[in-house]
A tleap script that builds the chain and sets N, CA, C and O, in Angstrom:
source leaprc.protein.ff14SB
mol = sequence {
  NALA GLU ILE VAL ALA GLU LEU LYS HIE ALA
  HIE SER GLN LEU ASN GLU ASP MET PRO SER
  LYS ALA ALA ALA ARG ILE GLN ALA GLU LEU
  ARG ALA MET ALA ALA ARG VAL GLU TYR SER
  SER LYS ARG ALA THR ALA ALA ALA ASP ALA
  LYS ARG ALA ALA GLU ALA ARG ARG ALA ALA
  THR THR GLN ARG ARG ALA ARG SER LYS ALA
  ARG SER GLU LEU ARG ALA ALA CYS THR LEU
  GLN ARG GLY MET ARG CYS TYR PHE ALA ARG
  ARG GLU LEU THR GLN LYS LEU ALA ALA VAL
  ASP ALA CGLN
}
set mol.1.N position { 86.137 53.259 -104.749 }
set mol.1.CA position { 86.099 51.527 -105.128 }
set mol.1.C position { 86.922 51.329 -103.845 }
set mol.1.O position { 87.448 50.227 -103.688 }
set mol.2.N position { 87.047 52.049 -103.139 }
set mol.2.CA position { 87.345 51.967 -101.272 }
set mol.2.C position { 85.745 51.225 -100.592 }
set mol.2.O position { 85.575 50.063 -100.222 }
set mol.3.N position { 84.854 52.242 -100.606 }
set mol.3.CA position { 83.806 51.971 -100.095 }
set mol.3.C position { 83.124 51.067 -101.155 }
set mol.3.O position { 82.403 51.963 -101.594 }
set mol.4.N position { 83.037 50.789 -101.349 }
set mol.4.CA position { 82.552 49.929 -102.094 }
set mol.4.C position { 82.858 48.170 -101.965 }
set mol.4.O position { 81.986 47.440 -101.493 }
set mol.5.N position { 83.870 47.751 -102.328 }
set mol.5.CA position { 85.001 46.987 -101.359 }
set mol.5.C position { 84.427 47.217 -100.127 }
set mol.5.O position { 83.829 46.225 -99.711 }
set mol.6.N position { 84.395 48.242 -99.347 }
set mol.6.CA position { 84.166 48.021 -98.022 }
set mol.6.C position { 82.507 46.927 -97.760 }
set mol.6.O position { 82.346 45.844 -97.197 }
set mol.7.N position { 81.349 48.040 -98.612 }
set mol.7.CA position { 80.786 47.679 -98.335 }
set mol.7.C position { 79.898 46.277 -99.480 }
set mol.7.O position { 78.830 45.671 -99.571 }
set mol.8.N position { 80.971 46.365 -100.011 }
set mol.8.CA position { 80.254 44.550 -100.558 }
set mol.8.C position { 81.015 43.240 -98.550 }
set mol.8.O position { 80.498 42.343 -97.883 }
set mol.9.N position { 82.130 43.869 -98.506 }
set mol.9.CA position { 82.837 42.841 -97.284 }
set mol.9.C position { 81.920 42.656 -96.273 }
set mol.9.O position { 81.837 41.616 -95.621 }
set mol.10.N position { 80.858 44.149 -96.039 }
set mol.10.CA position { 79.843 44.211 -94.449 }
set mol.10.C position { 78.972 43.110 -95.582 }
set mol.10.O position { 78.783 41.960 -95.184 }
set mol.11.N position { 78.510 43.472 -96.853 }
set mol.11.CA position { 77.944 42.406 -97.385 }
set mol.11.C position { 76.900 41.429 -97.219 }
set mol.11.O position { 75.711 41.156 -97.048 }
set mol.12.N position { 78.944 40.827 -97.491 }
set mol.12.CA position { 79.011 40.099 -97.281 }
set mol.12.C position { 79.356 39.174 -95.681 }
set mol.12.O position { 79.111 37.970 -95.765 }
set mol.13.N position { 79.629 39.427 -94.974 }
set mol.13.CA position { 79.616 39.445 -93.591 }
set mol.13.C position { 78.591 39.144 -92.918 }
set mol.13.O position { 78.546 38.396 -91.941 }
set mol.14.N position { 77.080 40.157 -93.798 }
set mol.14.CA position { 76.173 40.084 -93.349 }
set mol.14.C position { 75.220 39.083 -93.469 }
set mol.14.O position { 74.306 38.720 -92.728 }
set mol.15.N position { 75.660 38.671 -94.666 }
set mol.15.CA position { 74.750 37.275 -95.456 }
set mol.15.C position { 75.345 36.028 -94.686 }
set mol.15.O position { 74.671 35.006 -94.561 }
set mol.16.N position { 76.562 36.131 -94.199 }
set mol.16.CA position { 77.516 34.831 -93.363 }
set mol.16.C position { 76.738 34.814 -92.035 }
set mol.16.O position { 76.531 33.684 -91.592 }
set mol.17.N position { 76.320 35.729 -91.396 }
set mol.17.CA position { 75.593 36.539 -90.540 }
set mol.17.C position { 74.339 35.939 -90.488 }
set mol.17.O position { 74.315 35.079 -89.607 }
set mol.18.N position { 73.707 36.010 -90.847 }
set mol.18.CA position { 72.836 35.761 -91.059 }
set mol.18.C position { 72.128 34.622 -91.308 }
set mol.18.O position { 70.917 34.582 -91.088 }
set mol.19.N position { 72.766 33.644 -91.762 }
set mol.19.CA position { 72.194 32.306 -92.263 }
set mol.19.C position { 72.737 31.393 -91.071 }
set mol.19.O position { 72.686 30.166 -91.162 }
set mol.20.N position { 73.293 32.082 -89.871 }
set mol.20.CA position { 74.026 31.391 -88.709 }
set mol.20.C position { 72.918 31.912 -87.686 }
set mol.20.O position { 72.529 31.083 -86.864 }
set mol.21.N position { 72.474 32.941 -87.651 }
set mol.21.CA position { 71.062 33.238 -86.616 }
set mol.21.C position { 69.354 32.600 -87.462 }
set mol.21.O position { 68.245 32.329 -87.003 }
set mol.22.N position { 69.773 32.589 -88.427 }
set mol.22.CA position { 68.410 32.024 -88.865 }
set mol.22.C position { 69.227 30.793 -88.940 }
set mol.22.O position { 68.385 30.185 -89.601 }
set mol.23.N position { 70.296 29.821 -88.787 }
set mol.23.CA position { 69.779 28.715 -88.315 }
set mol.23.C position { 70.037 28.591 -86.652 }
set mol.23.O position { 69.666 27.541 -86.129 }
set mol.24.N position { 70.577 29.487 -85.916 }
set mol.24.CA position { 70.042 29.376 -84.618 }
set mol.24.C position { 68.583 29.301 -84.328 }
set mol.24.O position { 68.046 28.469 -83.597 }
set mol.25.N position { 68.118 30.073 -84.854 }
set mol.25.CA position { 66.277 30.458 -84.844 }
set mol.25.C position { 65.762 29.126 -84.844 }
set mol.25.O position { 65.160 28.722 -83.849 }
set mol.26.N position { 65.912 28.467 -85.747 }
set mol.26.CA position { 64.801 27.522 -86.792 }
set mol.26.C position { 65.398 26.363 -84.861 }
set mol.26.O position { 64.646 25.894 -84.007 }
set mol.27.N position { 67.258 26.331 -84.941 }
set mol.27.CA position { 67.081 25.748 -83.984 }
set mol.27.C position { 66.266 25.139 -82.789 }
set mol.27.O position { 65.719 24.095 -82.433 }
set mol.28.N position { 66.557 26.624 -82.325 }
set mol.28.CA position { 65.614 27.185 -81.293 }
set mol.28.C position { 64.341 26.500 -81.056 }
set mol.28.O position { 63.928 25.928 -80.048 }
set mol.29.N position { 63.591 26.759 -82.679 }
set mol.29.CA position { 62.544 26.802 -82.661 }
set mol.29.C position { 62.065 25.297 -82.575 }
set mol.29.O position { 60.955 25.053 -82.104 }
set mol.30.N position { 62.960 24.206 -83.062 }
set mol.30.CA position { 62.910 23.276 -83.349 }
set mol.30.C position { 62.981 22.748 -82.250 }
set mol.30.O position { 62.078 21.915 -82.341 }
set mol.31.N position { 63.558 22.591 -80.922 }
set mol.31.CA position { 64.148 21.920 -79.974 }
set mol.31.C position { 62.556 23.003 -78.882 }
set mol.31.O position { 62.336 22.752 -77.697 }
set mol.32.N position { 61.900 23.877 -79.530 }
set mol.32.CA position { 60.977 24.188 -77.991 }
set mol.32.C position { 59.770 23.445 -78.789 }
set mol.32.O position { 58.828 23.225 -78.027 }
set mol.33.N position { 59.582 23.067 -79.920 }
set mol.33.CA position { 58.695 22.341 -80.576 }
set mol.33.C position { 59.134 20.450 -80.234 }
set mol.33.O position { 58.338 19.671 -79.710 }
set mol.34.N position { 59.743 20.289 -80.428 }
set mol.34.CA position { 60.519 18.895 -79.322 }
set mol.34.C position { 59.543 18.952 -78.178 }
set mol.34.O position { 58.468 18.367 -78.046 }
set mol.35.N position { 59.953 19.503 -77.656 }
set mol.35.CA position { 59.722 20.147 -75.810 }
set mol.35.C position { 58.579 20.500 -75.531 }
set mol.35.O position { 58.284 20.549 -74.337 }
set mol.36.N position { 57.695 20.814 -76.425 }
set mol.36.CA position { 55.749 20.988 -76.589 }
set mol.36.C position { 55.352 19.172 -77.015 }
set mol.36.O position { 54.619 18.465 -76.324 }
set mol.37.N position { 55.849 18.853 -77.927 }
set mol.37.CA position { 55.875 17.356 -78.353 }
set mol.37.C position { 55.892 16.552 -77.349 }
set mol.37.O position { 54.955 15.892 -76.900 }
set mol.38.N position { 57.628 16.644 -76.774 }
set mol.38.CA position { 57.424 15.367 -75.089 }
set mol.38.C position { 56.702 15.754 -74.178 }
set mol.38.O position { 56.284 14.850 -73.456 }
set mol.39.N position { 56.193 17.403 -73.775 }
set mol.39.CA position { 55.752 17.503 -73.033 }
set mol.39.C position { 54.334 16.644 -73.075 }
set mol.39.O position { 53.818 16.128 -72.084 }
set mol.40.N position { 53.851 16.600 -74.318 }
set mol.40.CA position { 52.532 16.302 -74.373 }
set mol.40.C position { 52.530 15.175 -74.825 }
set mol.40.O position { 51.451 15.036 -75.402 }
set mol.41.N position { 53.155 14.223 -74.904 }
set mol.41.CA position { 53.335 12.903 -74.835 }
set mol.41.C position { 53.665 12.160 -73.445 }
set mol.41.O position { 53.668 10.934 -73.329 }
set mol.42.N position { 53.913 12.969 -72.521 }
set mol.42.CA position { 54.118 13.092 -71.188 }
set mol.42.C position { 52.427 12.731 -70.474 }
set mol.42.O position { 51.863 11.893 -69.770 }
set mol.43.N position { 52.108 14.211 -71.345 }
set mol.43.CA position { 50.366 14.173 -70.478 }
set mol.43.C position { 49.652 12.910 -70.659 }
set mol.43.O position { 49.163 12.036 -69.944 }
set mol.44.N position { 49.834 13.253 -72.322 }
set mol.44.CA position { 49.197 11.649 -73.014 }
set mol.44.C position { 49.189 10.000 -72.666 }
set mol.44.O position { 48.445 9.022 -72.598 }
set mol.45.N position { 50.485 10.410 -72.511 }
set mol.45.CA position { 50.884 9.445 -71.191 }
set mol.45.C position { 50.054 9.115 -70.021 }
set mol.45.O position { 49.280 8.182 -69.807 }
set mol.46.N position { 50.527 10.421 -69.118 }
set mol.46.CA position { 49.441 9.854 -67.784 }
set mol.46.C position { 48.444 10.248 -67.645 }
set mol.46.O position { 47.867 10.663 -66.640 }
set mol.47.N position { 47.959 10.091 -69.308 }
set mol.47.CA position { 45.907 10.348 -68.699 }
set mol.47.C position { 45.927 9.009 -68.906 }
set mol.47.O position { 45.526 8.196 -68.074 }
set mol.48.N position { 46.523 8.638 -70.330 }
set mol.48.CA position { 45.919 7.121 -70.159 }
set mol.48.C position { 46.347 6.283 -68.769 }
set mol.48.O position { 45.562 5.927 -67.890 }
set mol.49.N position { 47.512 6.104 -68.795 }
set mol.49.CA position { 47.567 5.553 -67.016 }
set mol.49.C position { 46.580 5.926 -65.797 }
set mol.49.O position { 46.323 5.048 -64.975 }
set mol.50.N position { 46.113 7.008 -65.687 }
set mol.50.CA position { 44.944 7.442 -65.250 }
set mol.50.C position { 43.496 6.808 -65.647 }
set mol.50.O position { 42.506 6.962 -64.931 }
set mol.51.N position { 43.488 6.279 -66.534 }
set mol.51.CA position { 42.113 6.349 -67.340 }
set mol.51.C position { 42.194 5.183 -66.885 }
set mol.51.O position { 41.162 4.817 -66.324 }
set mol.52.N position { 43.344 4.161 -66.913 }
set mol.52.CA position { 43.556 3.097 -67.320 }
set mol.52.C position { 43.004 2.481 -65.518 }
set mol.52.O position { 42.084 1.679 -65.355 }
set mol.53.N position { 43.781 3.064 -64.436 }
set mol.53.CA position { 43.476 2.999 -63.039 }
set mol.53.C position { 42.000 3.003 -62.702 }
set mol.53.O position { 41.302 2.286 -61.985 }
set mol.54.N position { 41.845 3.704 -63.209 }
set mol.54.CA position { 40.011 4.576 -63.184 }
set mol.54.C position { 38.889 3.230 -63.829 }
set mol.54.O position { 37.784 2.754 -63.568 }
set mol.55.N position { 39.788 3.075 -64.614 }
set mol.55.CA position { 39.287 1.354 -65.071 }
set mol.55.C position { 39.087 0.389 -64.197 }
set mol.55.O position { 38.168 -0.234 -63.665 }
set mol.56.N position { 40.158 0.457 -64.216 }
set mol.56.CA position { 40.700 -1.026 -62.777 }
set mol.56.C position { 39.489 0.020 -61.450 }
set mol.56.O position { 38.835 -0.222 -60.436 }
set mol.57.N position { 39.635 0.553 -61.853 }
set mol.57.CA position { 38.758 0.643 -59.798 }
set mol.57.C position { 37.854 0.460 -59.993 }
set mol.57.O position { 37.389 -0.500 -59.378 }
set mol.58.N position { 36.941 1.176 -60.932 }
set mol.58.CA position { 36.127 0.905 -61.299 }
set mol.58.C position { 35.513 -0.582 -61.919 }
set mol.58.O position { 34.346 -0.975 -61.908 }
set mol.59.N position { 36.511 -1.130 -62.361 }
set mol.59.CA position { 35.778 -2.827 -62.487 }
set mol.59.C position { 35.904 -3.474 -61.337 }
set mol.59.O position { 35.016 -4.268 -61.028 }
set mol.60.N position { 37.493 -3.185 -60.105 }
set mol.60.CA position { 37.302 -3.726 -59.053 }
set mol.60.C position { 36.151 -3.807 -58.511 }
set mol.60.O position { 35.545 -4.878 -58.537 }
set mol.61.N position { 35.452 -2.328 -57.718 }
set mol.61.CA position { 34.153 -1.980 -57.232 }
set mol.61.C position { 32.915 -2.913 -57.727 }
set mol.61.O position { 32.163 -3.528 -56.971 }
set mol.62.N position { 32.840 -2.892 -59.509 }
set mol.62.CA position { 32.172 -3.701 -60.092 }
set mol.62.C position { 31.958 -5.226 -59.238 }
set mol.62.O position { 30.919 -5.669 -58.749 }
set mol.63.N position { 33.827 -6.052 -59.266 }
set mol.63.CA position { 33.580 -7.303 -59.209 }
set mol.63.C position { 33.028 -7.196 -56.891 }
set mol.63.O position { 32.523 -8.161 -56.318 }
set mol.64.N position { 33.182 -6.543 -56.544 }
set mol.64.CA position { 33.396 -6.319 -55.399 }
set mol.64.C position { 31.793 -6.195 -54.654 }
set mol.64.O position { 31.400 -6.472 -53.521 }
set mol.65.N position { 31.088 -5.631 -55.898 }
set mol.65.CA position { 29.851 -5.171 -55.275 }
set mol.65.C position { 29.271 -6.963 -56.048 }
set mol.65.O position { 28.415 -7.318 -55.237 }
set mol.66.N position { 29.331 -7.617 -56.683 }
set mol.66.CA position { 28.950 -8.323 -57.380 }
set mol.66.C position { 29.155 -9.535 -56.334 }
set mol.66.O position { 28.243 -10.175 -55.810 }
set mol.67.N position { 30.000 -9.648 -56.214 }
set mol.67.CA position { 30.539 -10.516 -54.793 }
set mol.67.C position { 29.515 -10.658 -53.563 }
set mol.67.O position { 29.028 -11.689 -53.100 }
set mol.68.N position { 29.281 -8.989 -53.069 }
set mol.68.CA position { 28.139 -9.238 -52.239 }
set mol.68.C position { 27.574 -9.006 -52.040 }
set mol.68.O position { 27.496 -8.709 -50.848 }
set mol.69.N position { 26.273 -8.794 -52.992 }
set mol.69.CA position { 25.247 -9.316 -54.061 }
set mol.69.C position { 25.125 -10.711 -53.240 }
set mol.69.O position { 24.512 -10.785 -52.176 }
set mol.70.N position { 26.087 -12.323 -54.145 }
set mol.70.CA position { 25.762 -13.108 -53.781 }
set mol.70.C position { 26.074 -13.670 -52.680 }
set mol.70.O position { 25.733 -14.801 -52.336 }
set mol.71.N position { 26.876 -12.749 -51.946 }
set mol.71.CA position { 26.476 -13.453 -50.489 }
set mol.71.C position { 25.523 -13.316 -50.053 }
set mol.71.O position { 24.826 -14.136 -49.456 }
set mol.72.N position { 25.313 -12.102 -50.316 }
set mol.72.CA position { 24.025 -11.625 -49.487 }
set mol.72.C position { 22.991 -12.939 -49.573 }
set mol.72.O position { 22.561 -13.674 -48.684 }
set mol.73.N position { 22.708 -12.919 -51.459 }
set mol.73.CA position { 21.064 -13.559 -52.120 }
set mol.73.C position { 21.763 -14.991 -51.418 }
set mol.73.O position { 20.786 -15.723 -51.261 }
set mol.74.N position { 23.422 -15.993 -50.748 }
set mol.74.CA position { 23.817 -17.006 -50.312 }
set mol.74.C position { 23.184 -17.345 -48.682 }
set mol.74.O position { 22.755 -18.377 -48.165 }
set mol.75.N position { 23.370 -15.901 -48.174 }
set mol.75.CA position { 22.929 -15.740 -46.492 }
set mol.75.C position { 21.313 -15.925 -46.411 }
set mol.75.O position { 20.694 -16.765 -45.757 }
set mol.76.N position { 20.608 -14.500 -47.596 }
set mol.76.CA position { 18.926 -15.346 -47.808 }
set mol.76.C position { 18.982 -16.814 -47.714 }
set mol.76.O position { 18.848 -17.387 -46.633 }
set mol.77.N position { 19.126 -17.271 -48.532 }
set mol.77.CA position { 19.049 -18.759 -49.209 }
set mol.77.C position { 19.108 -19.629 -48.128 }
set mol.77.O position { 18.286 -20.520 -47.914 }
set mol.78.N position { 20.171 -19.349 -47.382 }
set mol.78.CA position { 20.652 -20.043 -46.504 }
set mol.78.C position { 19.628 -19.720 -44.932 }
set mol.78.O position { 19.315 -20.721 -44.286 }
set mol.79.N position { 19.334 -18.834 -44.600 }
set mol.79.CA position { 18.379 -18.538 -44.129 }
set mol.79.C position { 16.778 -18.630 -44.041 }
set mol.79.O position { 16.052 -18.925 -43.093 }
set mol.80.N position { 16.408 -18.177 -45.719 }
set mol.80.CA position { 14.896 -18.785 -45.822 }
set mol.80.C position { 14.944 -20.438 -45.531 }
set mol.80.O position { 14.088 -20.926 -44.793 }
set mol.81.N position { 16.310 -21.548 -46.335 }
set mol.81.CA position { 15.871 -22.777 -45.765 }
set mol.81.C position { 16.461 -22.955 -44.311 }
set mol.81.O position { 15.457 -23.226 -43.653 }
set mol.82.N position { 17.326 -22.953 -43.620 }
set mol.82.CA position { 16.371 -22.613 -42.504 }
set mol.82.C position { 15.451 -22.344 -41.503 }
set mol.82.O position { 15.578 -22.708 -40.334 }
set mol.83.N position { 14.532 -21.713 -41.952 }
set mol.83.CA position { 13.564 -21.202 -41.331 }
set mol.83.C position { 12.214 -22.435 -42.438 }
set mol.83.O position { 11.039 -22.254 -42.120 }
set mol.84.N position { 12.404 -23.247 -43.290 }
set mol.84.CA position { 12.339 -23.721 -43.886 }
set mol.84.C position { 12.160 -24.705 -43.328 }
set mol.84.O position { 11.014 -25.031 -43.018 }
set mol.85.N position { 13.302 -25.524 -43.013 }
set mol.85.CA position { 13.217 -26.605 -42.045 }
set mol.85.C position { 13.126 -26.623 -40.762 }
set mol.85.O position { 13.064 -27.639 -40.069 }
set mol.86.N position { 13.107 -25.073 -40.246 }
set mol.86.CA position { 12.487 -25.478 -39.025 }
set mol.86.C position { 10.715 -25.636 -38.702 }
set mol.86.O position { 10.172 -25.879 -37.624 }
set mol.87.N position { 10.165 -25.432 -39.880 }
set mol.87.CA position { 9.187 -24.998 -40.074 }
set mol.87.C position { 8.291 -26.501 -40.372 }
set mol.87.O position { 7.134 -26.846 -40.132 }
set mol.88.N position { 9.056 -26.933 -40.789 }
set mol.88.CA position { 8.510 -28.628 -41.478 }
set mol.88.C position { 8.851 -29.422 -40.125 }
set mol.88.O position { 8.174 -30.447 -40.049 }
set mol.89.N position { 9.656 -29.243 -39.111 }
set mol.89.CA position { 10.116 -30.041 -38.402 }
set mol.89.C position { 9.040 -29.399 -36.930 }
set mol.89.O position { 8.730 -30.144 -36.001 }
set mol.90.N position { 8.771 -28.476 -36.977 }
set mol.90.CA position { 7.467 -27.627 -35.954 }
set mol.90.C position { 6.800 -28.857 -36.415 }
set mol.90.O position { 6.894 -29.923 -35.808 }
set mol.91.N position { 6.098 -28.685 -37.542 }
set mol.91.CA position { 4.366 -29.031 -38.872 }
set mol.91.C position { 4.869 -30.828 -38.357 }
set mol.91.O position { 3.777 -31.383 -38.232 }
set mol.92.N position { 5.846 -31.752 -38.073 }
set mol.92.CA position { 6.344 -32.715 -38.435 }
set mol.92.C position { 6.504 -33.151 -36.565 }
set mol.92.O position { 6.566 -34.304 -36.138 }
set mol.93.N position { 6.519 -32.641 -36.222 }
set mol.93.CA position { 6.349 -32.713 -35.001 }
set mol.93.C position { 4.824 -32.492 -33.782 }
set mol.93.O position { 4.702 -33.159 -32.755 }
set mol.94.N position { 3.741 -31.327 -34.285 }
set mol.94.CA position { 3.217 -31.038 -34.359 }
set mol.94.C position { 1.711 -32.315 -34.622 }
set mol.94.O position { 0.837 -32.566 -33.792 }
set mol.95.N position { 1.865 -32.957 -36.143 }
set mol.95.CA position { 1.657 -33.767 -36.114 }
set mol.95.C position { 1.738 -35.266 -35.180 }
set mol.95.O position { 0.867 -35.914 -34.601 }
set mol.96.N position { 3.236 -35.457 -35.350 }
set mol.96.CA position { 3.291 -36.863 -34.075 }
set mol.96.C position { 2.427 -36.011 -32.961 }
set mol.96.O position { 1.653 -36.808 -32.431 }
set mol.97.N position { 2.296 -34.940 -32.510 }
set mol.97.CA position { 1.850 -35.399 -31.528 }
set mol.97.C position { 0.071 -35.168 -31.374 }
set mol.97.O position { -0.743 -35.579 -30.546 }
set mol.98.N position { -0.030 -34.435 -32.419 }
set mol.98.CA position { -1.802 -35.015 -32.532 }
set mol.98.C position { -2.236 -36.148 -32.842 }
set mol.98.O position { -3.399 -36.553 -32.819 }
set mol.99.N position { -0.691 -37.016 -33.328 }
set mol.99.CA position { -1.106 -38.362 -33.619 }
set mol.99.C position { -1.396 -39.491 -32.238 }
set mol.99.O position { -2.206 -40.417 -32.189 }
set mol.100.N position { -0.026 -38.835 -30.764 }
set mol.100.CA position { -0.332 -39.488 -29.992 }
set mol.100.C position { -1.450 -38.996 -28.996 }
set mol.100.O position { -1.990 -39.519 -28.021 }
set mol.101.N position { -1.596 -37.636 -29.707 }
set mol.101.CA position { -2.907 -37.125 -28.207 }
set mol.101.C position { -4.196 -37.845 -28.786 }
set mol.101.O position { -5.179 -37.845 -28.045 }
set mol.102.N position { -4.338 -38.635 -30.383 }
set mol.102.CA position { -5.560 -38.780 -31.077 }
set mol.102.C position { -5.803 -40.680 -30.178 }
set mol.102.O position { -6.824 -41.352 -30.325 }
set mol.103.N position { -4.279 -41.222 -29.127 }
set mol.103.CA position { -4.564 -42.438 -29.638 }
set mol.103.C position { -5.399 -42.662 -27.595 }
set mol.103.O position { -5.932 -43.720 -27.259 }
savepdb mol mol.pdb
quit
């Protein structure tokens, strides 16, 4: 009877210890899972930030190229306009000189 009581006591003590060990194990798993979730969330946030920054750089580059192209086209138009003015001025001068020579 004494051995049975001792066994029952050992068994109840084992049952008391097991839930606390199981609870500790479950808490440790939950902490680990929370850490993994937090880490992946931070990585996702960092990836989203990097993607936004890359898109902003791409947009800025596109705008810069568009401005550069517009300036280049304006310079070409000005050069052409200057050339045409010069051509017409020369032609007008040539015609006036021809008219003076004809007199």
